[in-house]
Backbone as JSON, one array per atom type, in Angstrom:
{
  "sequence": "MDQLDRAATRIAQGLALLGALGVLAMLVHVCADVAARNILGRPIPATNAIVSRYYMVLIAFLPLGWVERRNAMVKVELTELVTTRFIDRANELLVAILAAVVYGGIAWVTVETALDNWKVGSFVDVLGYRVAVWPTYFLPTTGFALAGLICLFRAASITAGRPAT",
  "N": [[10.39, -24.96, 17.93], [12.06, -24.5, 20.31], [13.46, -26.65, 20.89], [14.64, -26.99, 18.42], [16.22, -24.58, 18.76], [17.97, -25.71, 21.1], [18.97, -27.63, 19.87], [20.76, -26.53, 18.07], [22.3, -25.2, 19.87], [23.77, -27.06, 20.81], [24.64, -28.23, 19.06], [26.49, -26.38, 18.43], [28.7, -26.27, 20.88], [29.82, -28.75, 20.61], [31.16, -28.2, 18.18], [32.51, -26.21, 19.14], [33.98, -27.14, 20.93], [35.74, -29.02, 19.52], [37.19, -27.64, 18.17], [38.42, -26.37, 20.15], [39.92, -28.75, 20.83], [41.24, -29.08, 18.49], [43.12, -27.38, 18.8], [44.93, -28.02, 21.46], [45.54, -30.12, 19.79], [47.0, -28.95, 17.68], [49.53, -28.16, 19.48], [50.59, -30.29, 20.8], [51.26, -31.68, 18.72], [52.73, -29.91, 17.3], [54.72, -29.59, 19.45], [56.17, -32.01, 19.18], [57.12, -31.92, 16.82], [59.03, -29.95, 17.51], [60.77, -30.79, 19.43], [61.53, -33.21, 17.57], [62.57, -32.36, 15.66], [64.9, -30.81, 17.2], [66.34, -32.72, 19.22], [66.44, -35.27, 17.4], [67.08, -34.69, 14.95], [65.67, -34.98, 12.46], [62.35, -33.14, 11.55], [59.08, -33.99, 11.69], [57.22, -34.73, 9.12], [55.86, -32.53, 7.2], [54.4, -30.59, 9.03], [53.87, -28.36, 9.14], [52.42, -28.05, 6.74], [49.83, -29.18, 7.57], [49.49, -27.64, 10.29], [48.65, -25.39, 8.72], [46.83, -25.71, 6.89], [44.59, -27.51, 8.47], [44.61, -27.71, 12.08], [44.51, -24.56, 11.96], [42.65, -23.17, 10.34], [40.36, -25.14, 11.64], [40.51, -24.35, 13.94], [39.71, -21.74, 14.02], [37.23, -21.09, 12.4], [35.35, -23.31, 13.21], [34.44, -22.74, 15.85], [32.77, -20.68, 15.48], [29.61, -20.55, 15.71], [29.33, -21.0, 18.54], [30.72, -18.49, 19.69], [28.88, -16.95, 18.76], [26.41, -17.93, 19.28], [26.89, -17.06, 22.18], [26.53, -14.63, 22.27], [29.12, -13.34, 21.81], [30.29, -11.92, 20.21], [32.59, -8.67, 19.38], [31.32, -5.89, 19.61], [30.36, -2.65, 19.43], [28.73, -0.17, 21.39], [26.96, 2.35, 20.91], [24.89, 4.07, 21.07], [23.21, 3.1, 22.72], [22.71, 4.0, 25.66], [21.02, 6.63, 24.98], [18.63, 5.8, 23.3], [15.44, 3.96, 23.26], [14.17, 1.51, 25.45], [12.81, 0.07, 23.44], [13.93, 0.68, 20.5], [16.74, -0.17, 20.78], [15.59, -3.36, 20.89], [15.1, -3.48, 18.39], [17.01, -2.93, 17.23], [18.56, -4.66, 17.65], [17.88, -6.71, 16.62], [17.71, -6.0, 13.91], [20.54, -6.34, 13.45], [21.1, -8.72, 14.17], [19.71, -10.18, 12.44], [20.94, -9.2, 9.81], [23.53, -10.16, 10.2], [22.78, -13.04, 10.01], [22.31, -13.0, 7.41], [24.4, -12.12, 6.26], [26.47, -14.15, 7.3], [25.11, -16.7, 5.88], [25.6, -15.7, 3.11], [28.09, -15.84, 3.05], [28.92, -18.57, 4.14], [27.54, -19.59, 1.81], [28.76, -19.32, -0.64], [31.5, -20.77, 0.42], [30.75, -23.08, 0.3], [30.34, -23.96, -2.56], [33.16, -23.84, -3.18], [34.18, -25.42, -1.19], [32.94, -27.73, -2.52], [34.08, -27.66, -5.22], [36.95, -28.26, -4.54], [37.01, -31.01, -3.37], [35.79, -32.12, -5.46], [38.15, -32.37, -7.13], [40.12, -33.73, -6.07], [41.64, -31.79, -4.01], [45.16, -31.57, -2.79], [48.52, -31.39, -0.95], [51.77, -30.91, -1.88], [54.45, -32.81, -0.3], [57.12, -33.18, 0.84], [56.97, -35.35, -1.15], [54.97, -36.96, -0.57], [51.26, -37.16, -1.11], [49.04, -34.73, 0.77], [45.87, -34.77, 1.68], [44.37, -32.08, 1.6], [41.56, -31.14, 0.9], [38.91, -31.72, 2.58], [39.18, -29.59, 4.69], [38.28, -27.68, 3.57], [35.47, -27.31, 3.61], [35.18, -26.86, 6.73], [35.16, -24.22, 7.04], [32.39, -23.52, 5.62], [31.18, -25.16, 7.53], [31.31, -23.79, 9.85], [30.23, -20.83, 9.58], [27.67, -21.59, 8.57], [26.49, -22.43, 10.61], [26.7, -20.27, 12.19], [25.16, -18.5, 11.32], [22.91, -19.92, 11.69], [22.15, -19.49, 14.15], [22.1, -17.02, 14.2], [19.86, -16.27, 13.57], [18.04, -17.48, 15.18], [18.57, -16.43, 17.34], [16.92, -13.76, 16.1], [14.63, -14.42, 16.15], [13.74, -15.14, 18.52], [14.1, -12.21, 19.47], [11.92, -11.36, 18.16], [9.79, -12.83, 19.11], [9.82, -11.51, 21.77], [11.09, -12.48, 23.17], [14.47, -13.02, 25.72], [17.49, -11.81, 24.17], [19.6, -14.38, 22.85]],
  "CA": [[11.69, -23.76, 18.0], [12.72, -24.64, 21.64], [13.81, -27.72, 20.35], [15.74, -26.63, 17.31], [17.28, -24.16, 19.57], [18.58, -26.22, 22.16], [19.78, -28.67, 19.13], [21.55, -25.93, 17.27], [23.19, -24.81, 20.65], [24.47, -28.91, 21.59], [26.08, -28.46, 18.18], [27.48, -25.07, 18.65], [29.45, -26.16, 21.42], [30.41, -29.55, 20.2], [32.17, -27.45, 17.47], [33.94, -25.39, 19.97], [35.01, -28.17, 21.76], [36.14, -29.97, 18.47], [38.45, -26.51, 17.97], [39.48, -26.86, 21.29], [40.58, -30.11, 20.68], [42.13, -28.9, 17.83], [44.77, -26.56, 20.1], [45.6, -29.09, 21.65], [46.46, -31.49, 19.03], [48.21, -28.51, 17.12], [50.63, -27.67, 20.67], [51.38, -31.36, 20.79], [51.97, -31.96, 17.44], [54.18, -28.8, 16.86], [55.97, -29.45, 20.14], [56.97, -33.0, 19.08], [57.86, -31.51, 15.93], [60.31, -29.33, 17.48], [61.51, -32.13, 19.84], [62.5, -34.26, 16.6], [63.85, -31.71, 15.02], [66.34, -30.54, 17.91], [66.45, -34.44, 19.38], [66.46, -37.01, 16.24], [67.73, -34.19, 13.89], [64.59, -35.37, 11.68], [61.58, -32.98, 11.79], [57.71, -34.67, 11.33], [56.94, -34.65, 7.77], [54.46, -31.69, 6.92], [53.99, -30.8, 10.09], [53.28, -26.89, 8.17], [50.93, -27.46, 6.26], [48.73, -29.95, 8.71], [49.16, -26.93, 11.43], [48.3, -24.4, 8.34], [45.94, -26.37, 6.3], [43.95, -27.97, 9.18], [44.35, -26.69, 12.55], [44.39, -23.38, 12.0], [41.21, -23.7, 9.46], [39.3, -25.71, 12.25], [40.17, -23.43, 15.44], [39.06, -19.96, 13.3], [35.82, -21.1, 11.99], [34.08, -23.9, 13.91], [33.62, -21.98, 17.03], [31.88, -19.52, 15.02], [28.91, -20.73, 16.51], [29.59, -20.86, 19.88], [30.73, -17.45, 19.64], [27.59, -16.13, 18.13], [25.16, -18.3, 20.77], [27.49, -16.92, 23.68], [26.58, -13.54, 21.82], [30.45, -13.12, 22.56], [31.24, -10.89, 19.4], [32.49, -7.8, 19.28], [29.98, -4.97, 19.45], [29.93, -0.93, 19.52], [27.01, 0.15, 21.92], [26.88, 4.25, 21.13], [23.64, 4.35, 21.29], [22.93, 2.08, 23.8], [22.49, 5.41, 26.13], [20.37, 7.52, 24.45], [18.27, 5.08, 22.95], [14.55, 3.41, 24.37], [14.74, 0.01, 24.8], [12.32, -0.38, 21.58], [14.75, 0.98, 19.99], [17.52, -1.43, 21.08], [15.73, -4.75, 20.56], [15.1, -3.39, 17.1], [18.51, -2.85, 16.77], [19.23, -5.94, 17.75], [17.04, -7.29, 15.58], [18.38, -5.53, 12.97], [22.24, -6.52, 13.82], [20.87, -10.69, 13.74], [19.15, -10.85, 10.72], [22.31, -8.79, 8.86], [24.59, -11.15, 10.35], [22.55, -14.21, 9.33], [22.28, -12.64, 5.92], [26.0, -12.07, 5.71], [26.94, -15.38, 7.46], [24.63, -17.46, 4.92], [26.41, -15.83, 2.07], [30.01, -16.28, 3.08], [28.6, -20.08, 3.79], [27.53, -20.48, 0.32], [29.97, -19.11, -1.34], [32.28, -20.94, 0.82], [30.44, -24.44, 0.0], [30.82, -23.81, -3.4], [34.81, -23.52, -2.88], [34.67, -26.67, -0.97], [32.35, -28.83, -3.3], [35.12, -27.79, -6.35], [38.14, -28.55, -3.96], [36.27, -32.06, -3.21], [35.5, -32.88, -6.57], [39.22, -32.6, -8.14], [40.86, -34.03, -4.73], [42.55, -30.84, -3.54], [46.1, -31.33, -2.03], [49.77, -30.57, -1.26], [52.99, -32.41, -2.13], [55.36, -32.61, 1.24], [58.23, -34.3, 0.62], [56.76, -36.56, -2.16], [53.6, -37.14, 0.01], [50.37, -36.38, -1.25], [48.38, -34.77, 1.88], [44.64, -33.98, 1.24], [43.5, -30.8, 2.08], [39.82, -30.78, 0.74], [38.03, -31.6, 3.95], [39.27, -28.57, 5.01], [37.31, -26.79, 2.71], [33.79, -27.66, 4.69], [35.55, -26.21, 7.63], [34.34, -22.5, 7.33], [31.02, -23.45, 5.41], [30.01, -25.27, 8.35], [30.91, -22.62, 11.17], [29.43, -20.2, 9.23], [26.45, -21.73, 8.4], [25.79, -22.51, 11.87], [26.37, -18.79, 12.86], [24.21, -17.7, 10.61], [21.4, -20.01, 12.37], [22.36, -19.06, 15.51], [21.88, -15.47, 14.65], [18.04, -16.7, 12.53], [17.51, -18.23, 16.07], [18.55, -14.69, 17.82], [16.11, -12.97, 15.35], [13.07, -15.6, 16.28], [13.76, -14.96, 19.98], [13.87, -10.8, 20.13], [10.47, -10.5, 17.61], [9.34, -13.45, 20.36], [9.74, -10.81, 22.91], [11.98, -13.41, 24.78], [15.69, -12.05, 25.49], [18.02, -12.04, 23.11], [20.58, -15.21, 23.24]],
  "C": [[12.19, -23.69, 19.1], [13.72, -26.11, 21.44], [15.52, -27.95, 19.61], [16.72, -25.25, 18.11], [18.37, -24.48, 20.39], [19.75, -27.11, 21.52], [21.14, -28.12, 18.56], [22.71, -25.19, 18.48], [24.17, -26.19, 21.56], [25.37, -28.4, 20.33], [27.09, -27.28, 17.92], [28.83, -25.55, 19.55], [29.99, -27.39, 20.78], [31.7, -29.13, 19.21], [33.02, -26.55, 18.05], [34.45, -26.08, 20.53], [35.94, -28.66, 21.22], [37.63, -28.56, 18.2], [39.24, -26.15, 19.19], [40.47, -27.33, 21.52], [41.84, -29.65, 20.07], [43.73, -28.1, 18.08], [45.42, -27.11, 20.66], [46.28, -29.9, 20.74], [47.75, -30.56, 18.28], [49.63, -28.4, 18.06], [50.84, -28.59, 20.58], [52.23, -31.73, 19.4], [53.42, -31.06, 16.64], [55.16, -28.95, 18.05], [56.92, -31.08, 19.64], [57.69, -32.77, 17.76], [59.35, -31.38, 16.09], [60.77, -30.01, 18.19], [62.11, -32.97, 19.2], [63.27, -33.69, 15.81], [64.86, -31.62, 15.71], [66.79, -32.12, 18.61], [67.08, -35.1, 18.14], [67.01, -35.58, 15.41], [66.33, -34.22, 12.74], [63.02, -34.41, 12.29], [60.19, -33.92, 11.45], [57.23, -33.83, 10.27], [55.94, -33.74, 7.99], [53.74, -31.24, 8.04], [53.4, -29.09, 9.37], [52.34, -26.85, 7.65], [49.55, -28.13, 6.94], [48.35, -28.88, 9.12], [48.76, -25.7, 10.08], [46.62, -24.64, 7.88], [44.5, -27.1, 7.58], [43.32, -27.73, 10.46], [43.98, -25.55, 12.75], [42.87, -23.08, 11.45], [40.27, -24.03, 10.79], [39.09, -24.95, 13.75], [39.69, -21.98, 14.96], [37.6, -20.3, 13.1], [34.92, -22.21, 12.59], [33.44, -23.62, 14.92], [32.67, -20.81, 16.69], [30.66, -19.02, 15.75], [28.52, -20.29, 17.92], [29.39, -19.42, 20.3], [29.22, -16.43, 19.5], [26.41, -16.56, 19.17], [25.52, -17.66, 22.23], [27.03, -15.1, 23.42], [27.81, -12.5, 22.47], [30.78, -11.82, 21.11], [31.5, -9.89, 19.85], [31.41, -6.68, 19.31], [30.19, -3.42, 19.81], [28.28, -1.13, 20.25], [27.01, 1.57, 21.87], [25.55, 4.46, 21.52], [22.82, 4.1, 22.26], [22.06, 3.34, 25.55], [21.33, 6.31, 26.36], [19.39, 7.08, 23.8], [16.98, 4.66, 24.01], [15.15, 2.09, 24.57], [14.07, -0.92, 23.64], [13.19, -0.65, 20.56], [16.04, -0.01, 19.65], [17.2, -2.42, 20.97], [15.48, -4.1, 19.1], [16.46, -3.34, 16.19], [18.99, -4.08, 16.75], [18.78, -7.11, 17.18], [17.54, -7.41, 13.89], [19.66, -6.0, 12.42], [21.64, -8.58, 13.41], [20.16, -10.92, 12.53], [20.52, -10.2, 9.72], [23.15, -9.66, 8.85], [24.93, -12.55, 9.83], [22.47, -14.0, 7.92], [24.04, -13.02, 4.99], [26.57, -13.56, 6.14], [26.32, -16.63, 6.22], [25.2, -17.3, 3.64], [27.43, -16.16, 2.0], [29.42, -18.03, 3.35], [28.16, -20.82, 2.31], [28.17, -20.12, -0.58], [31.32, -20.07, -0.48], [31.95, -22.74, 0.28], [30.52, -24.66, -1.5], [32.62, -24.07, -3.69], [34.84, -25.06, -2.3], [34.05, -27.74, -1.64], [33.62, -28.73, -4.39], [36.14, -28.29, -5.91], [37.79, -30.35, -3.82], [36.32, -32.91, -4.36], [37.03, -33.4, -7.04], [40.41, -33.19, -6.89], [41.88, -33.33, -4.61], [43.75, -31.44, -2.76], [47.45, -31.05, -1.96], [50.67, -31.44, -0.7], [53.64, -31.9, -1.18], [55.72, -33.65, 1.05], [57.93, -35.74, -0.28], [55.62, -37.2, -1.51], [52.58, -36.03, 0.06], [49.36, -36.01, -0.08], [46.92, -34.09, 1.72], [43.84, -32.97, 1.79], [42.15, -30.49, 1.28], [39.26, -30.64, 1.64], [38.18, -30.54, 4.6], [38.67, -27.42, 4.2], [36.08, -26.24, 3.22], [34.48, -26.84, 5.98], [34.58, -24.8, 7.78], [33.21, -22.62, 6.9], [30.2, -23.94, 6.9], [29.81, -24.35, 9.9], [30.03, -21.6, 10.6], [27.91, -20.59, 8.94], [25.68, -21.69, 9.63], [25.92, -21.27, 12.78], [25.09, -18.0, 12.15], [22.98, -18.34, 11.12], [21.75, -19.74, 13.61], [21.75, -17.64, 15.26], [20.35, -15.53, 14.03], [17.2, -16.59, 14.3], [17.41, -16.51, 17.18], [16.95, -13.75, 17.47], [14.61, -12.85, 16.04], [13.1, -14.79, 17.87], [13.52, -13.12, 20.52], [12.57, -10.74, 18.84], [9.79, -11.68, 18.49], [8.56, -12.72, 21.58], [10.85, -11.38, 24.14], [13.81, -12.72, 24.42], [16.61, -12.44, 24.65], [19.4, -13.0, 23.46], [21.59, -15.01, 22.91]]
}
């Protein structure tokens, strides 16, 4: 179990790093586009499509597992001051299981959409060039599936009496 947990943590860190690299790549790409537009009078073709279809999706969904692993999602702790430790742990367990189910459901739906787009070879037409966008449909699936897996590990940790990570 610990090896799986460490593997999931490493994968989450790797995907978060890819998300961070996506931010840097988007920064360079957009700056180059603005510079080319203002200096050369010609923007970089497909910048809008690439930013909205690749960078933004990459930045938004790949780090989900890392955020869950750090237990950094927004949460409201209304009852923490008036409940016992047992009830707090039960609440954490319930939330972890519910989050895993929700993430799993979203991953299931998005993988169907991704496979459909892969089969037809989805693309956008930019100035007569076909820019393939079907690969980006797998990014949300990856992020949601890993976040769900991390939530399951958290639930197992809580059940085993270890600190919820």
